[in-house]
TORDREN-372902 format. One line per 4 residues: their letters; for each residue z, x, y of N, C-alpha, C, O, CB. Coordinates in steps of 0.1 Angstrom, whole numbers. Atoms other than C-alpha are relative to their C-alpha. Glycine has a CB too. Example, Ala and Ser with C-alpha at 12.3 -4.5 7.8 and 13.67 -1.06 7.14 Angstrom:
% TORDREN-372902
as) 0,9,-12,78,123,-45,0,9,12,7,19,12,12,-10,0; 0,-9,-11,71,137,-11,8,-8,11,9,-3,22,-14,4,5
***
This chain:
% TORDREN-372902
rntr) -7,12,-1,-32,-238,-152,13,5,16,18,15,20,9,-5,-19; -8,1,-20,-12,-247,-113,13,-2,-7,12,-11,-15,-4,-16,15; -16,3,3,28,-247,-122,7,4,9,15,14,10,7,7,-12; -10,2,-14,41,-254,-88,14,-4,-6,24,4,-4,-6,-14,11
ngdg) -8,6,3,65,-274,-102,12,6,-13,23,1,-14,-8,-12,-1; 1,1,8,70,-255,-133,16,4,-4,25,-2,-7,-11,5,-3; -14,-12,-1,98,-226,-134,8,2,9,18,9,8,-3,14,0; -1,-2,-16,102,-229,-99,-4,16,7,-5,19,19,16,-2,3
seff) -3,-15,-6,98,-191,-98,-12,1,13,-11,10,21,-3,14,-14; 2,-3,-13,69,-198,-69,7,-9,12,3,-9,23,-13,-1,1; -10,3,-10,96,-218,-51,9,12,1,8,19,11,10,-14,-4; -6,-15,3,118,-187,-61,-1,7,10,7,9,19,-6,7,-10
slkl) 5,-11,-3,96,-164,-48,-3,-5,19,-1,1,29,-15,3,-12; 1,6,-14,87,-187,-16,13,4,9,13,10,19,-2,-15,-1; -13,-2,-6,126,-188,-9,6,15,4,15,18,12,10,-4,-10; -12,-14,0,135,-151,-13,-14,2,11,-7,7,20,4,15,-19
dfpv) 13,-4,-5,99,-145,8,2,-3,17,-2,4,27,-14,-9,-8; 3,7,-13,105,-167,37,16,6,10,16,7,22,-3,-21,-2; -10,-12,-7,138,-148,49,-1,10,7,2,13,18,5,6,-6; 5,-12,-6,123,-115,47,-9,-4,12,-3,1,22,-8,7,-10
avse) 13,5,-11,92,-130,72,10,2,11,11,12,18,-8,-18,-1; -6,2,-11,118,-142,95,8,13,2,6,19,13,8,-13,-2; -3,-13,-7,139,-110,95,-9,6,7,-8,6,19,4,9,-6; 9,-7,-3,111,-91,99,-7,-1,13,-11,8,19,-7,1,-10
lvmf) 4,8,-16,98,-113,131,12,5,7,11,10,18,-1,-22,2; -10,-1,-10,130,-107,143,2,8,7,4,9,19,8,-1,-2; -5,-13,-5,137,-75,140,-14,14,6,-13,26,11,9,4,-14; 9,-11,-4,101,-61,144,-9,-14,6,-12,-22,-3,-8,13,-15
ppsa) 2,13,-3,88,-92,166,-18,7,8,-20,17,14,15,-8,12; 15,-8,-6,45,-87,175,-2,7,9,-7,18,7,-10,-8,4; -4,-3,-11,52,-81,208,4,12,3,0,19,13,8,-7,3; 2,-14,-2,65,-50,201,-5,12,-5,-2,24,-5,8,2,2
kdpq) 10,-15,5,41,-32,187,-9,7,10,-16,17,9,-12,-4,-12; 9,-7,-15,25,-32,225,9,6,6,19,2,10,-6,-10,12; -11,-14,-9,41,-4,241,0,-5,10,-11,-3,14,-4,16,4; -4,6,-10,53,-22,271,8,7,6,8,3,18,4,-11,-3
d) -15,-6,-5,82,-2,281,0,5,15,11,10,20,3,14,-10
***
């Protein structure tokens, strides 16, 4: 069963995951993976 608005756990995980992904993009941008120093 799909509990999208059930207990809000999915929204909580997304709310917790989003800032982490953003901070990871800020600290480790994809362009930094290419050694162009």
